[in-house]
ZAKOL-855206 format. One record per atom (N, C-alpha, C, O, CB): x negated, y negated, z. Coordinates in pm, whole numbers, padded with zeros to 5 digits, always signed. Atoms other than C-alpha are relative to their C-alpha. Glycine has a CB too. Layout:
residues N
XYZ ...
//
This chain:
residues 161
+00075-00011+00124 -01113+04198-01359 +00099+00024-00115 +00190+00105-00103 -00105+00115+00009 -00085-00015+00117 -00950+04165-01700 -00022+00135-00068 -00133+00187-00072 -00025-00113-00098 +00014-00111+00094 -00877+04464-01915 -00052-00062-00130 -00047-00184-00146 +00138+00078-00021 +00042+00058+00130 -01020+04424-02268 +00116-00075-00067 +00095-00180-00128 -00052+00111-00094 -00115+00067+00060 -00668+04337-02383 +00032-00131+00074 +00067-00231+00012 +00124+00093+00002 -00024+00122-00079 -00627+04088-02096 -00099-00110-00035 -00063-00228-00038 -00008+00032+00148 +00102+00097+00038 -00953+03920-02194 +00035-00063-00136 +00025-00185-00152 -00139+00067-00006 -00038+00052+00133 -00838+03888-02559 +00125-00086+00010 +00136-00189-00056 +00022+00116-00099 -00123+00078-00017 -00494+03768-02448 -00032-00137+00061 +00028-00237+00022 +00101+00076+00091 +00041+00127-00058 -00663+03499-02235 -00062-00089-00106 -00036-00209-00110 -00099+00023+00115 +00060+00075+00110 -00867+03393-02537 +00109-00055-00093 +00101-00169-00139 -00099+00088-00079 -00113+00043+00084 -00546+03378-02742 +00076-00114+00066 +00112-00212+00000 +00094+00118-00029 -00074+00104-00072 -00371+03171-02475 -00077-00132-00003 -00019-00237-00030 +00027+00043+00146 +00080+00122+00002 -00657+02921-02452 -00005-00062-00139 +00002-00184-00153 -00143+00029+00049 -00002+00049+00138 -00670+02893-02831 +00136-00060-00033 +00145-00163-00101 -00033+00114-00099 -00135+00051+00023 -00292+02845-02838 +00018-00136+00065 +00080-00225+00007 +00105+00099+00053 -00007+00131-00067 -00319+02561-02584 -00066-00107-00088 -00012-00215-00107 -00069+00005+00139 +00072+00096+00085 -00574+02391-02810 +00079-00029-00128 +00094-00145-00167 -00141+00053-00035 -00078+00019+00122 -00368+02447-03124 +00125-00083+00029 +00163-00169-00051 +00039+00138-00061 -00119+00076-00037 -00060+02314-02946 -00031-00150+00007 +00042-00231-00048 +00055+00050+00136 +00038+00140-00010 -00237+01989-02861 -00031-00061-00135 +00008-00174-00164 -00120-00015+00090 +00033+00049+00134 -00372+01954-03213 +00124-00013-00088 +00133-00106-00168 -00101+00094-00067 -00124+00009+00077 -00030+02025-03365 +00083-00121+00043 +00142-00189-00041 +00083+00128+00016 -00073+00119-00046 +00130+01758-03146 -00064-00128-00056 +00007-00218-00099 +00002-00005+00154 +00069+00118+00053 -00135+01506-03254 +00027-00014-00150 +00053-00124-00199 -00151+00009+00026 -00028+00004+00143 -00088+01599-03621 +00145-00039-00025 +00175-00117-00116 -00030+00136-00065 -00141+00035+00013 +00289+01580-03579 +00025-00147+00025 +00107-00209-00044 +00084+00081+00094 -00014+00144-00027 +00259+01232-03430 -00044-00081-00121 +00017-00183-00154 -00082-00041+00125 +00046+00069+00121 +00062+01126-03740 +00100+00015-00114 +00127-00081-00187 -00136+00053-00043 -00097-00025+00109 +00315+01286-03978 +00129-00081+00018 +00193-00118-00080 +00033+00148-00007 -00130+00063-00028 +00611+01117-03808 -00007-00149+00028 +00096-00216+00032 +00063+00068+00116 +00017+00139-00045 +00466+00776-03716 +00070-00101-00091 +00135-00194-00041 -00146-00034+00008 -00058+00099+00091 +00581+00591-04028 +00153-00002+00006 +00216-00096-00043 -00045+00027-00143 -00145-00007-00015 +00938+00698-03947 +00044-00034+00142 +00160-00016+00178 +00051+00138-00039 -00033+00043-00135 +00921+00572-03590 +00029+00115+00095 +00099+00097+00195 +00116-00092-00003 -00024-00116-00085 +00921+00921-03439 -00131+00048+00062 -00240+00001+00029 +00066+00114-00081 +00112-00072-00059 +00692+01135-03228 +00021+00148-00029 +00126+00188-00079 -00012-00027+00155 -00016-00145+00017 +00629+01508-03243 +00119+00052+00079 +00195+00135+00029 -00128+00073+00044 -00111-00046-00084 +00875+01558-02957 +00134-00032-00062 +00225+00052-00063 -00009-00063+00140 -00128+00039+00062 +01151+01368-03134 +00024+00079-00129 +00136+00119-00159 +00002-00152-00030 -00010-00079+00123 +01078+01547-03462 +00038+00144+00033 +00118+00205-00037 -00134-00003-00078 -00030-00137-00044 +01090+01880-03278 +00149+00015+00031 +00210+00115-00007 -00084+00036+00123 -00142-00006-00033 +01439+01804-03145 +00086-00015-00126 +00183+00058-00144 +00037-00108+00102 -00074+00013+00127 +01562+01684-03485 -00006+00130-00078 +00093+00173-00137 -00058-00116-00084 +00017-00124+00074 +01421+02001-03638 +00084+00113+00058 +00140+00193-00018 -00145+00041+00000 -00082-00105-00062 +01596+02227-03387 +00145-00012-00048 +00209+00089-00079 -00006-00009+00155 -00138+00022+00044 +01929+02071-03484 +00013+00025-00150 +00106+00091-00195 +00046-00143+00034 -00005-00015+00146 +01853+02057-03858 -00006+00146-00041 +00071+00190-00126 -00116-00078-00066 +00014-00140+00038 +01742+02420-03877 +00116+00086+00050 +00145+00191-00007 -00131+00055+00052 -00119-00073-00049 +02041+02536-03671 +00119-00022-00094 +00212+00057-00097 +00036-00045+00145 -00105+00040+00094 +02260+02366-03934 +00134-00021+00070 +00240-00001+00011 +00015+00105-00108 -00120+00034-00076 +02505+02270-03662 -00044-00077+00125 -00159-00064+00167 +00083+00128+00039 +00035+00069-00125 +02515+02046-03355 -00030+00100+00111 +00026+00209+00115 +00114-00094+00043 +00039-00084-00112 +02355+02192-03042 +00009-00079+00130 +00003-00202+00128 -00142+00055-00020 +00007+00065-00130 +02372+02118-02671 -00147-00018+00039 -00236+00044-00019 +00076+00083+00107 +00136+00018-00051 +02065+01997-02483 -00058+00134+00048 -00172+00166+00013 -00002-00103+00114 +00056-00130-00041 +02025+02340-02315 -00031+00092-00117 -00130+00166-00113 +00096+00069+00094 +00027-00085+00117 +02048+02515-02653 -00129-00045-00070 -00209+00038-00111 +00118-00004-00099 +00122+00051+00062 +01779+02288-02798 -00121+00039+00084 -00223+00084+00032 +00007-00155-00016 +00110-00033-00091 +01561+02345-02492 -00040+00147-00014 -00159+00179-00021 +00039-00030+00145 +00030-00143+00014 +01590+02725-02523 -00069+00029-00132 -00167+00104-00136 +00128+00083+00012 +00058-00026+00133 +01514+02723-02896 -00144-00047-00011 -00225+00014-00080 +00085-00067-00107 +00131+00060+00014 +01207+02506-02852 -00095+00033+00115 -00211-00009+00113 +00014-00149-00012 +00085-00035-00113 +01075+02647-02525 -00034-00119+00087 -00142-00127+00144 -00126+00064-00049 +00020+00123-00078 +01114+02312-02350 +00096-00002+00118 +00190+00077+00124 +00021-00125-00088 -00094+00016-00111 +01280+02204-02027 +00118-00084-00044 +00108-00164-00138 -00070-00065+00123 -00118+00081+00031 +01628+02057-02034 -00028-00148+00023 +00016-00233-00055 +00120+00044+00087 +00030+00139-00032 +01495+01740-01873 -00080-00066-00112 -00054-00181-00148 -00076-00010+00131 +00081+00054+00110 +01237+01693-02149 +00088-00027-00122 +00078-00133-00184 -00114+00098-00036 -00088+00017+00117 +01498+01745-02421 +00100-00112+00025 +00129-00190-00065 +00074+00132-00032 -00096+00106-00033 +01746+01518-02242 -00064-00138-00021 -00003-00227-00080 +00049+00015+00147 +00071+00127+00018 +01488+01237-02233 -00021-00029-00148 -00001-00142-00194 -00136+00003+00073 +00024+00017+00144 +01402+01291-02600 +00129-00034-00072 +00130-00122-00159 -00062+00127-00060 -00131+00029+00061 +01770+01297-02699 +00041-00145+00029 +00095-00212-00058 +00108+00098+00052 -00033+00139-00032 +01819+00965-02517 -00076-00098-00089 -00020-00198-00132 -00030-00029+00148 +00078+00085+00091 +01538+00811-02725 +00059+00007-00141 +00070-00095-00209 -00149+00043-00002 -00058-00015+00134 +01691+00953-03044 +00136-00067-00010 +00171-00120-00115 +00012+00149-00036 -00128+00072-00003 +02032+00816-02942 -00023-00150-00018 +00045-00216-00096 +00075+00028+00133 +00031+00143+00007 +01880+00471-02892 -00046-00040-00140 -00021-00151-00185 -00106-00036+00103 +00049+00026+00137 +01716+00498-03236 +00107+00022-00106 +00087-00013-00222 -00119+00089-00029 -00107-00026+00096 +02045+00603-03399 -00022+00124-00084 +00045+00143-00185 +00016-00116-00091 +00029-00122+00077 +01900+00936-03520 +00094+00114+00034 +00112+00205-00047 -00143+00043+00023 -00096-00102-00041 +02150+01149-03326 +00119-00069+00066 +00113-00186+00104 -00064+00103+00096 -00117+00046-00074 +02492+01110-03173 +00053+00117+00081 +00028+00233+00048 +00111-00057-00095 -00062-00103-00083 +02680+01299-02903 +00144+00015-00041 +00214-00084-00061 -00011-00033+00151 -00139-00028+00033 +03007+01467-02990 +00057+00097+00103 -00016+00173+00166 +00014+00058-00144 -00066-00085-00099 +03260+01643-02772 -00026+00148-00028 -00032+00192-00143 +00152-00028+00002 +00022-00144+00008 +03196+02009-02700 +00123+00066+00061 +00143+00062+00182 -00132+00043+00075 -00123-00063-00048 +03523+02200-02674 -00027+00115+00095 +00059+00148+00177 +00081+00049-00117 +00034-00113-00085 +03343+02490-02503 -00054-00041+00137 -00054+00039+00230 -00101+00087-00070 +00061+00043-00127 +03182+02282-02229 +00006-00153+00008 -00075-00222-00053 -00148+00051+00011 -00022+00145-00006 +03305+01933-02141 -00121-00080+00043 -00145-00190-00008 +00112-00030+00093 +00112+00077-00055 +02994+01829-01948 -00128+00015-00081 -00230-00047-00047 -00025+00042+00142 +00119-00019+00082 +02750+01944-02216 +00034-00031-00146 +00068+00058-00224 -00055+00146+00013 -00038+00039+00137 +02813+01744-02534 -00096+00060-00103 -00207+00101-00071 +00002-00152-00013 +00082-00046+00112 +02682+01853-02870 -00081-00117-00055 -00031-00230-00062 +00088+00064-00111 +00087+00100+00060 +02391+01663-03022 +00002+00024-00151 -00029+00134-00197 -00147+00006+00059 -00012-00013+00146 +02441+01597-03393 -00087-00105-00068 -00096-00219-00022 +00148-00015-00044 +00078+00095+00078 +02213+01435-03649 +00094-00102-00064 +00201-00066-00114 -00085+00073-00109 -00071+00102+00076 +02338+01106-03789 -00058+00000-00141 -00157+00068-00168 -00012-00143+00068 +00055+00010+00136 +02285+01020-04154 -00142-00056+00003 -00229-00003-00067 +00090-00088-00088 +00139+00045-00009 +01977+00812-04064 -00094+00107+00058 -00209+00119+00015 -00008-00128+00085 +00080-00108-00057 +01851+01103-03853 -00029+00108-00102 -00141+00160-00109 +00070+00061+00122 +00020-00098+00106 +01902+01345-04140 -00099-00050-00103 -00184+00025-00150 +00134+00035-00067 +00092+00058+00100 +01722+01109-04378 -00144+00001+00052 -00237+00034-00021 +00043-00144-00035 +00134-00003-00058 +01425+01077-04140 -00055+00143+00001 -00170+00167-00033 +00001-00058+00144 +00047-00138-00006 +01409+01452-04093 -00038+00051-00139 -00142+00115-00154 +00108+00090+00061 +00031-00044+00138 +01421+01519-04470 -00131-00061-00049 -00212+00008-00110 +00115-00039-00095 +00123+00067+00045 +01146+01263-04536 -00123+00062+00067 -00224+00086+00001 +00006-00152+00031 +00113-00060-00071 +00919+01410-04269 -00019+00145-00045 -00133+00192-00058 +00022-00006+00154 +00008-00139+00045 +01002+01764-04382 -00073+00010-00134 -00153+00101-00155 +00141+00061-00011 +00070+00003+00129 +00885+01678-04735 -00148-00024+00019 -00231+00040-00045 +00060-00107-00092 +00140+00030-00030 +00564+01531-04598 -00068+00121+00065 -00182+00153+00034 -00012-00125+00092 +00054-00116-00070 +00514+01835-04374 -00027+00115-00096 -00120+00192-00074 +00096+00046+00109 +00019-00109+00097 +00547+02071-04672 -00139-00003-00061 -00208+00099-00064 +00106-00007-00110 +00134+00012+00058 +00232+01942-04840 -00108+00023+00105 -00208+00089+00079 -00019-00137-00064 +00097-00014-00109 +00049+01923-04506 -00018+00146+00038 -00131+00194+00050 +00045-00082+00121 +00010-00139-00045 +00132+02280-04403 -00057+00090-00109 -00127+00187-00080 +00137+00053+00045 +00059-00079+00109 +00047+02418-04746 -00151-00016-00004 -00223+00081-00028 +00061-00042-00135 +00145+00021-00006 -00298+02258-04721 -00059+00069+00122 -00167+00128+00114 -00033-00151+00002 +00048-00063-00124 -00337+02384-04363 -00011+00152-00018 -00106+00213+00031 +00095-00033+00117 -00005-00146+00015 -00247+02742-04464 -00088+00052-00114 -00109+00172-00126 +00142+00044-00023 +00082-00043+00115 -00467+02747-04776 -00118+00084+00048 -00191+00044+00140 -00050-00122-00082 +00112-00087-00033 -00715+03034-04757 +00032+00103+00108 -00046+00197+00129 -00116-00082+00044 -00043-00100-00097 -00528+03222-04484 +00086+00103-00074 +00163+00067-00163 +00080-00065+00120 -00081-00102+00069 -00374+03553-04591 +00139+00008+00062 +00159-00021+00180 -00070+00138+00006 -00139-00019-00047 -00004+03620-04565 +00002+00104+00112 +00076+00090+00210 +00093+00045-00117 +00007-00106-00100 -00089+03935-04367 -00050-00054+00134 +00007-00021+00239 -00093+00113-00049 +00050+00059-00124 -00293+03740-04110 +00105-00089+00065 +00123-00086+00186 -00128-00080-00027 -00105+00087-00054 -00014+03485-04073 +00116+00082+00056 +00171+00049+00161 +00051-00097-00108 -00106-00089-00051 +00246+03764-04035 -00039+00059+00135 +00043+00065+00226 +00029+00113-00101 +00048-00057-00126 +00033+03922-03761 +00004-00105+00110 +00048-00076+00222 -00143+00054-00016 -00001+00107-00100 -00008+03589-03581 +00143-00030+00046 +00167-00046+00166 -00065-00128-00056 -00140+00026-00034 +00368+03527-03593 +00054+00114+00086 +00122+00089+00186 +00086-00016-00128 -00050-00117-00075 +00443+03879-03470 -00054+00001+00143 +00022+00023+00238 -00039+00130-00071 +00061-00003-00133 +00199+03859-03178 +00054-00115+00086 +00091-00093+00202 -00154-00010-00011 -00052+00112-00077 +00310+03512-03070 +00149+00017+00033 +00192-00021+00142 -00021-00131-00076 -00141-00026-00028 +00677+03613-03100 +00016+00102+00112 +00103+00088+00197 +00072+00049-00126 -00005-00101-00106 +00614+03918-02882 -00038-00060+00135 +00028-00034+00235 -00093+00118-00033 +00038+00066-00124 +00432+03711-02619 +00112-00093+00048 +00141-00099+00167 -00130-00080-00019 -00112+00088-00034 +00717+03460-02629 +00115+00078+00061 +00171+00037+00163 +00048-00076-00124 -00110-00083-00051 +00976+03733-02578 -00033+00051+00140 +00053+00053+00228 +00027+00119-00094 +00039-00049-00132 +00780+03874-02284 +00006-00111+00104 +00050-00089+00217 -00141+00059-00004 -00004+00113-00093 +00745+03532-02125 +00143-00044+00032 +00172-00086+00144 -00079-00117-00057 -00140+00034-00024 +01117+03463-02168 +00065+00099+00096 +00152+00061+00175 +00078-00004-00131 -00055-00104-00087 +01195+03791-01991 -00052-00015+00141 +00025-00007+00237 -00033+00139-00054 +00064+00011-00132 +00948+03744-01703 -00121-00091-00013 -00230-00045-00047 -00042+00141+00054 +00107+00097+00024 +00739+03425-01714 -00131+00028+00072 -00237-00010+00024 +00048-00134+00039 +00124-00025-00073 +00489+03544-01454 -00049+00142-00015 -00160+00174+00028 +00019-00031+00146 +00039-00140+00019 +00481+03912-01550 -00059+00057+00129 -00172+00107+00130 -00103+00013-00116 +00053-00037-00132 +00446+03996-01179 +00012+00148+00033 -00034+00190+00139 +00070-00079+00106 -00014-00143-00027 +00532+04365-01205 -00075+00079-00107 -00064+00051-00226 +00150+00042+00003 +00062-00088+00099 +00318+04631-01366 +00101+00109-00037 +00213+00109+00012 -00134+00063+00056 -00093-00101+00050 +00472+04931-01538 +00051+00092+00111 +00158+00152+00096 -00066+00081-00107 -00046-00083-00111 +00496+05118-01207 +00087-00078+00096 +00138-00022+00193 -00119+00058+00075 -00084+00082-00086 +00686+04828-01051 -00071-00060+00119 -00006-00116+00207 +00114+00079+00047 +00076+00058-00111 +00406+04721-00815 -00012-00150-00019 -00031-00199-00131 -00140+00065+00011 +00017+00144+00007 +00388+04354-00730 -00147-00036-00008 -00233+00030+00051 +00064-00068+00121 +00136+00052+00012 +00077+04159-00825 +00006-00150+00019 +00107-00214-00008 -00063+00037-00138 +00011+00146-00009 -00036+03808-00750 -00006-00055-00141 -00079-00001-00224 -00126-00043+00084 +00007+00060+00134 +00024+03586-01054 -00132-00067-00024 -00155-00123-00132 +00111-00100-00019 
//
């Protein structure tokens, strides 16, 4: 039986799943005219916001994705000329993924389009509510990164996931 908090957390998780799907669909619409998908835009954004080239594992960690998913997406972006691989002095077998000039231009164009879209989406929501949502989702993310199945209670007893 769920605790009251567990019931609310389940409601939040189910809502997050729905929002995730809707955000991917919206992202596909925002990026379509530039020949991208939400997944490709997400990888470009990870690199752009880092303001430096990243490895596939670094992109995967930042975006909460698997390495295999990011690797596949990077291969599509390579074929499109939006990114290039450069040598990584710290790890020979894990090259750095860097935006090309066409990749930067696509990202900037989509980012400008996203600005108007997100401002309309956020209209009527309070800054306080958005801060709370970010804080709660960040805390859940941190907990999941530490222990994805949360199989131990505070006393250290094992539970079925």
